[in-house]
C-alpha distance (Angstrom), angle and dihedral (degrees) to the residues before:
residue distance angle dihedral
M1 . . .
R2 3.79 . .
I3 3.79 116.3 .
P4 3.84 121.2 -119.8
Q5 3.79 120.7 -92.6
R6 3.81 127.6 -130.5
R7 3.79 132.4 -175.4
I8 3.80 124.7 -105.8
G9 3.80 106.3 -125.3
R10 3.80 118.9 -34.9
D11 3.79 99.2 -47.9
G12 3.81 107.8 11.3
P13 3.79 127.4 115.4
L14 3.77 123.9 -72.9
T15 3.78 116.0 -102.3
G16 3.78 137.0 178.7
V17 3.80 117.3 -87.7
L18 3.81 86.7 -117.8
S19 3.82 124.0 54.4
L20 3.80 133.2 -177.0
G21 3.79 127.3 -122.0
S22 3.78 128.0 -157.9
W23 3.81 103.5 -150.5
H24 3.82 106.6 132.1
T25 3.81 92.9 -22.4
Y26 3.80 119.1 97.7
D27 3.80 93.5 39.8
R28 3.82 88.1 59.2
M29 3.81 94.7 52.8
D30 3.77 138.6 82.9
F31 3.80 103.9 -104.8
R32 3.81 95.7 -126.0
E33 3.80 90.0 51.3
A34 3.81 89.8 49.3
V35 3.81 90.9 53.9
S36 3.82 90.6 48.6
L37 3.79 89.3 49.9
L38 3.80 90.9 53.3
Q39 3.81 92.2 48.6
T40 3.81 91.6 47.6
A41 3.80 91.4 49.9
V42 3.80 94.7 50.8
D43 3.81 92.0 45.6
A44 3.82 88.9 53.3
G45 3.81 93.3 52.3
I46 3.80 99.9 -97.8
S47 3.79 102.2 140.9
L48 3.83 106.1 158.4
F49 3.81 119.1 80.8
D50 3.80 121.1 -174.9
V51 3.80 105.5 -145.8
G52 3.78 112.3 176.3
V53 3.80 133.6 174.2
Y54 3.80 100.0 -120.4
G55 3.80 104.5 169.3
L56 3.82 114.1 111.8
P57 3.82 127.1 -161.0
G58 3.78 109.1 -87.6
S59 3.81 93.3 16.9
P60 3.80 127.5 103.9
P61 3.82 110.1 -83.2
V62 3.81 118.3 -99.8
F63 3.79 122.1 -152.4
T64 3.81 106.9 -179.6
D65 3.81 91.5 116.7
V66 3.80 92.5 49.7
L67 3.79 90.3 48.3
F68 3.80 90.1 50.5
S69 3.80 89.0 60.7
A70 3.79 90.5 54.1
M71 3.80 91.3 45.3
V72 3.81 91.1 54.8
R73 3.80 91.5 52.0
A74 3.79 93.3 46.2
A75 3.81 91.1 49.2
G76 3.80 91.1 51.0
L77 3.81 93.3 -124.7
R78 3.77 121.5 162.8
R79 3.79 118.8 -139.4
E80 3.81 90.2 -110.4
D81 3.81 89.9 56.9
Y82 3.80 93.8 74.9
L83 3.81 144.1 24.1
L84 3.78 119.0 -122.6
S85 3.79 122.6 -149.1
A86 3.81 115.1 -164.0
K87 3.80 128.6 -167.3
L88 3.82 123.2 -127.6
W89 3.79 116.3 -164.8
L90 3.80 121.2 -147.8
E91 3.81 101.2 -160.8
G92 3.83 91.8 98.4
Y93 3.81 97.2 34.5
P94 3.03 130.5 154.7
E95 3.81 94.4 7.5
H96 3.79 87.8 60.4
S97 3.79 112.0 42.6
L98 3.77 124.4 -123.6
R99 3.80 89.0 -130.6
A100 3.80 94.0 58.5
Q101 3.79 90.6 48.3
L102 3.80 91.2 47.9
E103 3.79 93.5 48.9
N104 3.81 89.7 53.2
A105 3.80 89.7 50.7
F106 3.81 90.2 50.5
F107 3.80 91.6 49.1
R108 3.80 91.3 52.8
A109 3.81 95.3 44.0
G110 3.81 95.3 42.4
V111 3.81 96.3 -122.8
S112 3.80 137.3 117.4
H113 3.80 99.8 -146.9
A114 3.80 142.6 18.8
D115 3.77 122.0 -132.4
L116 3.79 88.7 -153.6
V117 3.79 134.8 13.3
I118 3.78 123.0 -163.2
L119 3.80 118.8 -154.7
G120 3.79 112.9 -137.7
D121 3.80 126.1 -123.1
L122 3.79 116.3 -45.7
R123 3.79 100.0 -126.5
R124 3.83 101.6 161.6
D125 3.79 126.3 69.7
D126 3.81 92.3 -152.6
T127 3.83 97.4 59.6
D128 3.81 109.2 130.4
L129 3.80 100.2 -125.5
H130 3.81 94.1 -175.7
A131 3.81 90.8 54.4
L132 3.79 88.8 48.4
V133 3.81 91.1 55.4
T134 3.81 90.0 48.3
D135 3.81 92.6 50.5
L136 3.80 91.6 49.3
A137 3.81 90.4 49.4
E138 3.80 89.1 55.1
L139 3.81 91.0 51.4
H140 3.80 88.9 50.3
S141 3.80 92.7 49.0
A142 3.80 89.5 50.4
G143 3.81 90.0 56.0
L144 3.81 92.8 -116.4
I145 3.80 96.4 117.5
G146 3.78 137.5 24.9
Q147 3.81 112.4 -166.2
W148 3.79 126.8 0.9
G149 3.76 134.6 -154.1
V150 3.79 143.3 166.4
N151 3.80 138.0 -110.0
N152 3.82 119.3 -131.6
W153 3.80 96.5 -25.2
S154 3.79 121.8 155.7
A155 3.79 120.9 -101.2
P156 3.86 92.7 -113.8
A157 3.82 91.5 52.1
I158 3.81 92.0 50.9
K159 3.80 90.7 48.1
A160 3.80 89.1 50.7
V161 3.81 95.1 54.6
H162 3.80 90.2 42.6
G163 3.80 89.2 54.4
F164 3.80 93.2 49.8
A165 3.80 90.4 49.5
V166 3.80 93.5 50.2
A167 3.80 91.7 48.0
D168 3.81 92.0 49.9
G169 3.79 95.6 41.5
V170 3.81 93.1 -122.9
P171 3.82 132.5 123.8
G172 3.78 114.2 -73.2
P173 3.80 132.5 -163.4
A174 3.80 111.9 -49.9
I175 3.79 100.3 -178.2
A176 3.80 141.3 20.9
Q177 3.79 116.7 -147.5
L178 3.81 104.6 -151.2
K179 3.77 136.9 170.5
Y180 3.80 102.0 -101.8
S181 3.76 126.6 166.3
V182 3.78 143.0 126.0
A183 3.82 84.8 -81.3
R184 3.82 102.0 40.3
R185 3.79 109.3 47.8
S186 3.79 108.0 125.1
I187 3.81 97.2 92.6
P188 3.84 103.8 42.8
D189 3.83 91.8 37.2
G190 3.81 95.2 46.3
D191 3.80 130.3 100.5
P192 3.84 96.1 -109.7
F193 3.79 91.9 61.4
A194 3.78 93.1 41.0
S195 3.81 85.0 66.4
V196 3.82 89.9 49.4
F197 3.80 92.3 51.7
S198 3.81 89.5 49.2
L199 3.83 87.3 64.7
G200 3.80 90.0 64.3
V201 3.80 95.7 -97.0
S202 3.80 107.9 137.3
L203 3.80 129.7 -151.1
Q204 3.78 128.7 -111.0
A205 3.78 107.8 -167.1
S206 3.80 113.2 -143.4
D207 3.82 139.4 171.5
V208 3.79 85.8 38.0
F209 3.81 95.1 160.4
E210 3.83 96.4 36.4
G211 3.79 89.1 -119.7
G212 3.81 90.1 -52.8
V213 3.81 94.6 -52.1
L214 3.82 92.0 113.3
L215 3.79 88.6 53.9
G216 3.80 93.0 52.3
K217 3.79 92.9 -104.0
G218 3.79 130.0 127.8
G219 3.77 143.0 174.8
R220 3.81 98.2 75.4
Q221 3.77 127.0 110.3
V222 3.81 107.9 -96.2
G223 3.80 129.5 -161.8
R224 3.80 129.9 -121.1
D225 3.81 121.7 -44.4
P226 3.84 108.1 -136.7
G227 3.78 110.3 -165.2
D228 3.82 92.2 15.2
V229 3.82 91.4 -102.1
R230 3.80 102.5 133.3
Q231 3.79 95.1 107.8
R232 3.79 89.2 51.7
I233 3.80 87.8 51.7
A234 3.80 92.3 49.5
D235 3.80 90.4 50.3
S236 3.82 90.6 54.5
A237 3.83 96.3 56.9
A238 3.81 95.9 94.1
G239 3.81 92.5 49.1
L240 3.79 91.1 47.6
A241 3.81 90.2 52.8
K242 3.82 90.0 53.6
A243 3.81 91.2 48.7
A244 3.81 90.5 50.9
A245 3.81 91.7 49.1
S246 3.81 89.8 52.5
V247 3.82 89.5 66.4
G248 3.81 95.6 37.5
A249 3.80 94.7 -103.2
T250 3.77 139.9 119.5
P251 3.82 118.9 -114.0
A252 3.81 89.7 -109.2
Q253 3.80 91.8 53.0
L254 3.80 91.4 49.6
C255 3.82 92.0 48.7
L256 3.80 92.4 50.6
A257 3.79 94.4 42.9
F258 3.80 91.3 53.8
T259 3.81 92.2 58.0
L260 3.81 91.2 51.4
T261 3.82 89.7 62.7
H262 3.82 93.1 68.2
P263 3.81 107.2 104.2
A264 3.82 93.9 -140.9
N265 3.80 96.3 46.5
T266 3.79 112.2 116.7
T267 3.80 96.7 174.3
T268 3.80 140.4 -7.1
L269 3.79 116.9 -133.8
F270 3.79 120.3 -145.6
G271 3.78 140.0 151.8
A272 3.79 128.1 -120.6
T273 3.80 130.1 -174.2
S274 3.80 100.9 -170.0
V275 3.79 139.3 35.0
E276 3.80 89.0 -120.5
Q277 3.81 91.7 55.8
L278 3.80 91.7 47.5
T279 3.80 93.3 48.8
D280 3.79 90.8 48.8
N281 3.81 91.4 50.6
L282 3.81 92.9 49.8
A283 3.81 87.9 66.9
A284 3.82 88.3 70.9
V285 3.81 88.7 82.4
A286 3.80 92.4 60.4
L287 3.82 90.2 45.0
V288 3.81 90.7 66.0
D289 3.79 90.6 55.9
K290 3.78 92.7 43.0
V291 3.81 98.0 50.9
G292 3.80 103.2 21.7
A293 3.80 129.6 -120.5
A294 3.81 96.8 -98.5
E295 3.80 92.7 47.9
L296 3.81 92.1 48.4
R297 3.78 92.6 51.0
A298 3.80 91.0 49.0
L299 3.80 91.3 48.7
V300 3.81 93.8 56.3
E301 3.82 96.8 39.5
P302 3.85 93.0 104.4
F303 3.81 90.8 59.3
W304 3.82 96.1 59.3
A305 3.82 96.9 122.5
D306 3.80 102.4 172.4
R307 3.80 97.3 52.3
D308 3.84 105.9 139.0
A309 3.84 89.2 -6.2
V310 3.82 99.5 98.0
D311 3.80 136.7 37.5
P312 3.84 107.0 -99.3
E313 3.80 88.7 -141.0
G314 3.78 88.1 69.0
P315 3.81 132.1 -127.1
């Protein structure tokens, strides 16, 4: 079974409703298994691969993006066989140009362009958003990027860059990568982001498993904890497993299926470290049809951990 395809933004390329991330994945796998995972994903209709440069100065080096390049070659994939999503970090911007950062990402991943770039968290209040839109337009004109989007930005910030882009007649944000799960729903499901999605910005659900915490797993590096609700999420894992079993699903399948019920969601990003895990997760698509979107959302309602704990406008 091939998974359904949805469009990125208003006029971007079609991509599978599931997409694969590379954060702490490929460097934990046997290489042959990683190549098989990539082949299985593409055969199933997964076409978008998030391949970021995650190593920070002073931290242990990370090579998942470099390994992805080798995986593509070993799998015999052509560049047109998949969509690549690259990350651009804003901590050093504008002192360090987006183009230099992008060229380094291309060198490591063995590509010459990105179909999508996702801007990292907006951590500084003095970032010149208009200049950012202009710089991204130049990268687009140079053929280095296709669409662009943002990671965990607030609704007002996304509206601001969208407004600058419209005024200048250049490409604006096509997608918002947001934490979205059975536990973290308040931001993507809230009214502020409904107005963002009405602009043609689509959703990419991420952090779907809370770094494994929702599945009763631990020991992995986990991202930020908006609302300080992670312990509440950890405490809900057993109940979530029972809810999943009640509809003949695994907890991972239920978590993924929930995200697919959001009307603005183009694709849900997750990581997998084995072909078996990937194949199991693909069954989440059929679960939506089997149970129904409304019934799924009702089933996971008790596990909504960040209700009234975060600002629905986002960070």
